N, C-alpha and C positions, 0 to 999 in steps of 0.2 A: 504494500500500500504506500503510495507516494506521499500523500498529505492527509491530515486530519483537520476537519473544519467543524466548528460549532457556530451556528447562527442563532443569535438571541434577538428576536425582533417581534414586537407585538402586532405589527401590521401584517396580515396574512399575505397580501399581494407582494409587498417588499420581501418578506421572508421567503416566499416560494420563488420569486425571480432571482434572488441572490443565491439560494440553494441550487436552483437549476443552472445558473451560470457557472457556479463552482463545479457541479457535476459534469457539465459539458466540457469544461476546460481542464479538468483534472479527473479523467475517467477512472483512474485507479485509486481515487480518494474515498475517504469516508466522510460523509456530511451528515451531521445531526442538526435538527432544527428544534428550537424552543421558543415558545411565545413569551416567556418571562424568565427572570432570574431564578424563580422558584424551581423551574424545571431543569435548570442548568447543572446543578451539582452532580446528578447521576450521569448525565451525558458527558460532562467533563471528565469525571473519574474513569469512565470506560474507554476513553480515547487514548491512542498511542501518541507518544510525544514525537515530534513537536506538534502542538495544537495551535491552529490559527483561529482566533476567536473574533467573530464579527458581532458587535453589540450595539443596539440602538443607543444613540447618545443620551436620550432622556432617561435611560435606566442604567447607564454605565456606573453611576454612583451606588447602585444597589448590589453590585458585585461584592462577594466576600473580599475583605481587605487584602488578603495575600494572593488572590487569583491572578491579577495583572502581573505581579512579580513572578509568580509561578510559571505563567505562560512564557514570559521573556526568558527566564532562567532555563526553560526547557527547549529554547530555540524557536519558539513560535512567535506569532505576532498578535497583538490586539488591534483590531480595526474598529474605530468608532463610526457607526453608520448614521449620517446626518450631522448637522452642525450642533455645537455645544459650546458653552462658555468655559468648560473645563480645559485646563492646560493640555496640550497634545504632546507633551514630552515623552510619554510612555506609550502613546497610541498613534497609529496612522489614522487618517480621516478619509472616509468614503462619503462624498456628498450625495444627496438624493435630489433629483433623479441621477442614476448612475448608468454607466455603460460597461460592457465587458472589459474594455481596455482599462477603465478606472479600477475595476475589481482586481485585475491582474497587477496593476501598478501598486495597489494597496498591499497585496500579498508579497510582491517582490521588492517593493520600494525602489523600483527602477522605472524611470519615466518612459512611456511608450514613444516610439519613433513618431514625430509629428507628421511625417510624410507617409507613414504606413496607412493602409486602408483600415478605417475604424469600423468595426461591425456595429450594427444598429444596437441601441441601448435596450436594456431589459426593463428598466423602470424609469 
């Protein structure tokens, strides 16, 4: 399995679009989806490291205090979905609406080639 992703997003359309884009671009990955941070603990604990965690910006502060550090220490990334007033020093940001290129950039932290063909956005 190449990657492990957990998507924590209360909006079902954003949640499914994001999960679908991850599954399409990382076909050997494991993608878990959660509607809230309450569902997150069991999904997170069952994932292989490194885990890439996509979390809605409005509920990012609801994460257990050590989870962001744990993701980073395990080689994964925390990606904040949507804008937030929280500092972004420990998280990447994925604005909504997003495109597949934006998702890939958030995971890799490498800017896409501006001259490359950009696939249509998911959300």
